[in-house]
Structures are given as structure tokens and as C-alpha cells.
N, C-alpha and C positions, 0 to 999 in steps of 0.2 A: 548395570548398565544404565546410561545416561538416558534420560527421557526420550532422546531423539537418535541415539545411537542403534545401528543395526548391523548385524553380522552378514556379510555379504551371503546372498541366497536365503536369508530368512526373512520372516515378516517381522519387524520389531513388535514386541510385546509392552502393552501398558499394565496398569494394575489388574490382578486378577487372571492375567494370561491372555487377556484380550487382545486382538490386534491393534495398534496404535494407529489412531485416525488423524491425519493432518488435514485438517479441513482449511479451506480457505480463508475463513473469519480467523483463525489462528495465524495462518501465514500473513495475512494482511497487518495484524496487531504487531507481529514479531518484526516484519518489513518496517513498519512505522518506527519502531524502537531502535531498529538498526540505522534507519536514516537519521534519527536522534543523535546516535552515537558517532555516526559519520560527521554531522555537521558540528558537533561539540569537540571531536578529537581532532579533527581534520586529517585523519589517516587515510592511506588509500583505500578506495573502497573494496579492493580484493581482501586487505587486510581485515577490514569489519565484518565482510561477508564470512570469512574463514572463522573468526571468533564468536559471531553470533548467530550465522545462519547455515553454515555448514552441516550441522548434525540434521536440522529439521529439513533440509535440501535432501540429504541422503536418504532420510526417512520417507519422504514425499516420492523419492525415485522409486523406491520400493512398493509402496502402496499406491500411488497415482502418479506416472510420469508427468502428465498434464498439470499437476499442482506444482510438482518440481519446476517444471518450465516456466509457470505463471510466477513463483516466488523468486526465481533468478531474473526474470525480465521485469518484475517489478521494482526490485532493488536496484539493478545496474542501470535500467532505464532512468529512473527518478537520478540516481548521480550523475549520469551521462547528460542528461538534458536540464540539469538544474537551473541554469541561467535562464532557459526559455520557459519553463515551468514557473519559476519566480514572477517572471515578466508578465504571463498570462494572468497570475493571482494578482499581482500589483495593479493591473489594466482594471481589476472589478472590484477593487478595495474601495468604500466609499467612507471617508471619515477617518482613515486609519492609513497607516504606513507599514511596510515591511518590518521595520525596525520595531514597531510598538506591538507586533503579534506575539503573542505565547508560543515559545518554541514547540510545545507539542503541538499546538493548532497549525503551525507552520508544516511541521512534518506531516501531519494527516491532509492537509490541502495539496501539498507536492505529491504525496501517494495517490490521492483520491483523483486529481487532476490528470496524472499519468495514466491511471486506469481508465478515466473518462475518454482519453484521447488516443490510446494504444491498443485496446482491447475490444474489437468489434463484435466478439462473441458473447460478451457480457452484457446484460440488458442494463440500461441505465439506471432504473430503479434499484436493481441490485446494488450497483456501485454507490449509489447515493445512500441507502439504507445501510449499506455495512460501514461506510466512513462515518456516519452519524453515530452509529452504534460504538464505534470506536472512539469518537470524541466524547460520548458519555461515559465510557469507562476510564479514559485516561486524560481528559481535559477538564476543565473547570466547568462549574453549572451552566455558563454562558456559551460554552464551546460548542454543543451540538446544533443551538440555533444559528450561530455563526457559520459553522462549516456547510450546514445544509442551504443559507442564503448564498454563500459564495460559490459552492459546487453548482448550485441550480444557477445562478447568474451566468457562470460560466458555460454550463451546459447550453442554456439559452441562446448564448451568443454563438457558440460554434454550430448549433443545429441551425443556424440562419444560413451557413455557408454550406451549399449541396456537395462541395468537395470534402467536407471533413468527415472524420470517422464517426464523430457523434450524430451526425446528419442521417447515416445510415443504420444508427442501433434503435432497438426497439425500446419504449420506455418501460 
């Protein structure tokens, strides 16, 4: 059995027969990787989802349907709103251009910005900390600070608008 494949009606099992847990941290990292594949391959998002996220999505549906919903919305939301997210990020770049950014950092920023702006139930601190941790794991040594600074700048700008989702969230 693959790591994320589940037989209908059964809880997927990990090593030692323990139920497989698909936490949001792992979902975020996998979605970031899928966004990377989407940008590099220029394949339709549905194809990338089927190849890279379908098994995790199926496992999450069995374990925690709200995490499955989060996975699907994060991936398809980023692909759907890519130009808008990119513009928001570019508006906050100082001394950098989009084309100069490391591709992994772009993917992290796209996902983090989407999460900031579309998930009112996730506290801001959780979103920021999660994407900084992913930057530590997948980026360059400078990525965590860069991601932190940029996502926080976006947060501050959006928090000033009382109609934005960000202004309604707790820190």
C-alpha cells in the first residue's frame, strides 16, 4: 500500500499498523511542492493534483475531511488566483523582482499569501509560523527570514483594510 492510499471504508495505516495521520503541516509542504510542479510543468492543475495530491487527499478524507477540504482549496485556490497573488507579493517586494526570486520561495509565498487571505479560521501566527518552517526545510538559508518579512508585510497591509479577511483574524 502506498503511503497515502486507503481502501474505501478503512483507515489508512502507517508503519507499525498505526493510523496514518495527515497533518496540515504535511499538507502545506506537499501543496507547495505541487505548486512548484504546476509552475514548472505548465500542466493543467487537475493533472498535477491527480499525480501529486490525490492519494494524500483520499487519506485525509478518511481521517479528517476538513483537512482534505483544506488541501484541495489551498492547491486549487493558488492555481486559480495565481496572477492576483503574484501581484500582491510583487507589491511588497523591496529591492527584488518576481523574476529574481528563488522558485521555492515563490511557491511558499503564493501558498502562504493564499492561506492568509482565504482561511479566516486559521490564526495569523499559525499561518506565518507554518510557512516559515516550510521555508527552513525547503528553501535557502535566507528563505525563512525573507518569507517571514514578506508575509508579515502583506499581513500588515491587509490588516489595515477592515473589509479584508486578514483584519478579522486573530494573531
